[in-house]
C-alpha angles and dihedrals in degrees: 000000000000099000098189090050091049092049092050091048092052091050090048088054091055096258112149103229109193119195127339116346111231123193132188132177113249098181137351146158128100092343127068115304113244122202134184112220124189141172126187092288114019141040131210139180117231121196128190136160120268117277094239138029095031117160122201095250098037129097095015104203094180094058094055094045094046096054097042091048090052093050096051095110098031131100089261112096112231135156116270109260117232110173145341122208098197096173096047092239095152103040104015090253135064113281137189126200124197134164116274111253115213114220147088127299112202105203106152140019092266088060090047090053089071089067126077120235090256091051091049091053094045094047091050090051090048091052092052091049090052090052090051089050090052092052090049093060112107104231092210092052091060097038097259100113090117096041093107146342109262096177107098092003099142093044089054090049092055091049094044096053093044088054091047090055091059089055100046107028115128095189140359116280114181092201090066093062091041093052092044091054092046092050093048089053094048102048107139114246091222131026138171124255130220144132106293126198096208098208108044119167138116098278091058091063137066115228126205106263092217095042117026087188086076124073110211097187143354111221140183100055096165093118096044121126142134109289147114111324092212089066087064092048095046093048090050088053096045091050084068091072110113090225088068086079088070090058093047095041091226143075096268120209091228093059093055117122087226090076124081116278119261090254091052091049091050093049092047089053093047090053095044094046097037087229130138116232094228116176088009093161090059093052093047090048092050091050091051091047091053096047093047091054091045089056091049090050093054091055091043090057091046090055089052092052098250094108128041139196136060092274091062091047090052100043093095089061086080095056099083091048093052092048091050090048090052092053090047091052092054092049097044096048093044090067 
């Protein structure tokens, strides 16, 4: 982080920087680098791509800034957007700046331990209501009518993840081809369209520290687009599987048995959104298919030397379980 360049950029954008600008890294690695910046009065969050290993389509700063800017006056809580350096003039790479949102991020089960059972339940319900609010936003009303291509979205997802498997597989797993064929045969003829977050769970939100029943901001919008809202809901539910810890390499808060069951989350969403969970088995199966291939991909990259640590080596252990869960979902909801 070039602090003088950042300060000059903020001033050029009309931001009143008072006193010395101080910057510290919040998180980094292969994902976008996130910094907290502060002067004597205000605080901001600055995001930029990693300094090495960037691919042209990865870490899309524009996508995140576009959707959060559009949602500023909606029912969906997001950080106030300040500036977007799309050309990387200041830092040599694209950069977004938003206001710092005070609150609590619940990433792992140690973080979750700070909440009572009642607070865990109420925060989970609040998260589901926020997701329902997101899906209720009219994309055209907030200028996002061209943010994606919802027609044929789920069919493209099935094809995309099947293609991805051929790139990242580390061994042959018959259940992958079986689940792919079953998904291709079960694609719903009609589906709804909305803004989708693409990665919705508790650690991608900021909760109110004094009241965990209140979500102060939804973050990490890099995978957002226009698509089928039930893909968001199903992925949120499948993230609850304990085996997801193997992919993350940690005891995630969202996999804790203290949280509502996936079925309870789905029913809470259906009530809050006033939406039927039609073809629910298909959506659960697709979410399992996706997560299984993501796990395989992490281990594939570890074998190629672009990811390190025992957790990356083990991530593919989750793949067979996710594939089996996807096939079960199709069978159980077909009854």
